[in-house]
Structures are given as structure tokens and as C-alpha cells.
N, C-alpha and C positions, 0 to 999 in steps of 0.2 A: 504493500500500500504506500510506503514512503516514496518509492521510485515513481509511482503513479502521481502522487502529489508533486514530486519534483518536476515531472514532465509537464504537468498542468501549468506550472509557473510560466513557461515560455508560450504555451498556447494562449493562456489568458492575456498575458502581456501583449502578444501579437495582435490580439483583438482589442487592445486598449481597455481591458477589464481589469484594472489594476487592483481593485479591492479583492477580487477573486484570486488574482495572482499572489497578493500578500497572504491571503488565507491559506493558499496551497503551500506557500513557502514556510509559514509558521507550522503547519501540520507536518510537513516533511522534516523540518528541523527537530520538532518534538519527537517524532517517530524514530529518527536516526539516533537521537540522543538516548532515548530509552533502550534502543537495541545496542548501543555502543558502537555503531557503525561510523567510525571516524571518516572513512573515505567518502561515503555518500553525504555525510553531514557537511564535509568540505565542499563537495560539488554544489550542494544547496546554498551554502554561504556565498559561493561564487555567484550563483544566480541572484541572490539577494543584492549583492554589489551591482550586478547588471541592472536589476530593477531600479535601483537608485539612479544609475546613469540614464536609463531609459526615461525616467521621470524628471530628468534635468537637475539632479542633486548629486553632482560628483563629489562634493565634500562628504556626504554621508556614505558614498560607495567605498571609501578607502578602508574603513574599519573591517567590514566583512571580507575584504580581499587581502587580508593580512597573511600571516605565515601558516594558517591552518591547513592549507593544501600541502605544504611542505611536510608538516607533521603527519599528514595522512599517508605520505610515501607515494604519491601519485604524481609523477613528473608532468603528465599531460594536464592534469587539473592545476598544477602549479603554473604551467605556462599560460593557461587560460586566465587564471587569476592575475598573473603579472601583466598580461595583455590588457585586461580590463582596468587594472590599477594604473597602467600607463595612460590609458585613455582618460581616466579620471584626473590624473595629474595634468594632462594636456588641457582638459576643459577648464581646469583651475588656473591655467597659465604657468604651471610649474614644469617648464619644458625640459629642464635637466633631469628631473626625477622621471618625467614621462619617457624620455629617451632611454634612460637606464632600464626601466621596467620593460619597455618594448623590445629593446635589444636583447635582454635576458630571455624574454619569451621567444623571440626569433631563434636564438641559439638552441633552445630546447626543441623547438619544432624542426630545425634543420638537422638535429641529431637523430631524428626519427623519420618516419615516412608520412609526414603531415603536410602535403603540398597545399591543400586548401587553407589550413590554419596559417601556414607560412605566408601565403598570399594575403590573407586577411590582416595579419599583423604588419606586413610590409606597407599596406595602404595606410594604416594608422601611423607607422613610423615616418613614412614620407610626408604625411600631413603635418606631423610634429616638426620635422626638419624644416619644412617650409615656414611654419609659424615662428621658428627660431632663427629665421634668416639664412639658413643653410640650403638655399635653392639649388646650387650647383651639385651638392652632395645628394640632395633629393632627386634631381634629374638623373644623375648617374645610377642611383639605386632603382629608380623607376624603369629606366632603359634596360638594365640588367634583368629586372623581374619580368618585364615583358618578353624578353628573349629566352628566359630559362624556366619560367613557371607559367604554364598555360592557364592555370586557375586565376592568376593575377589579372589577366586581361578580361576575364569573364565577370569581374566584379567592379566595374568602373564606379568611382564615387562612393565606394563602401566606406562607412564611418562606424567604427566600433561603439560610438556613443548611442547609436540607434539599433544596430544589428543584433541579432540573437548571437550569443557567444560562439557557438560552434556549428551552426547550421543556418541556412537561409531559405 
């Protein structure tokens, strides 16, 4: 039941039914806490951070995107949380912190077979570089991504502050 509640977070948020999304998030967190399932608790906390981003509250997104995923021992969940934390920092104008988190997420994705996730984080990293005045570096990164990652070109304009964390 906890994983169903977790999946509902994204469905409801995608429909902009945020009260229902929050209800599902709290139900999933409670269930995973009761079961002692740290990994799925971490995944749900990541989605809570994303909900805050999706609703325009990047300052509130940072706490649930902390080190809980690292403690759960799930590199993929850690990368997703760092990606979202990077987006939150970017939205707050904390561009150095944003870049650090986005580059860390990218490194984790590049170490595995996560072409889609790598493309998604690249979009956010490029957006961050441009916001920080590093347009030449952003242009080189974008050119490289277009030629080496087919998923990158299929998601023009993708912004992690609005998109669902790992699927669209």
C-alpha cells in the first residue's frame, strides 16, 4: 500500500490535485516509517521535495532532499534527490550550490546506464550555467549532449522545477 500511495503523489500532482498529493505523501511516509523501510521512505521524501518545487516553494524543498537517500544506500535515489536539490538551489539563486548538486547527480547517472536521467539533469545544469553567466560552458555542454545523448534532444525546454522527477 505504501508504494501505491507513493505513486499517487506524482499522479495527483500531475493533475494539479495537490491536496490529494500531500495526503498520499503523508500516508506513504507513515507506512514506510512503520515498516522500517528506509529506502522507500527516502524515495517518498524525495517526492515531497519535488512537490514543494512543483508548488513554487524551493526553500521548503531543501529539507526533505537532504542526506536521507544516502543513508538508504540507494545511489539512484541519491542522484534524484541531488538533482532536485540542485534545482531548488537554482530557483533560490544559489547557483554555486545548484551547480555542485547537479554535477554530483550527473556523475552518479553517468556511472550507470541512466541516459534519460543524465539528459534531464544536463538540461537543469545548462540552465544553471547560463543563469550564472557561464554561457560558453553551457553551449559546449549542450552541443556535446546533443551529439552523445539522444534523450537530451527529445526533451527541449525541460525544467526540473516542473517535471516529474524520473518520468514524463
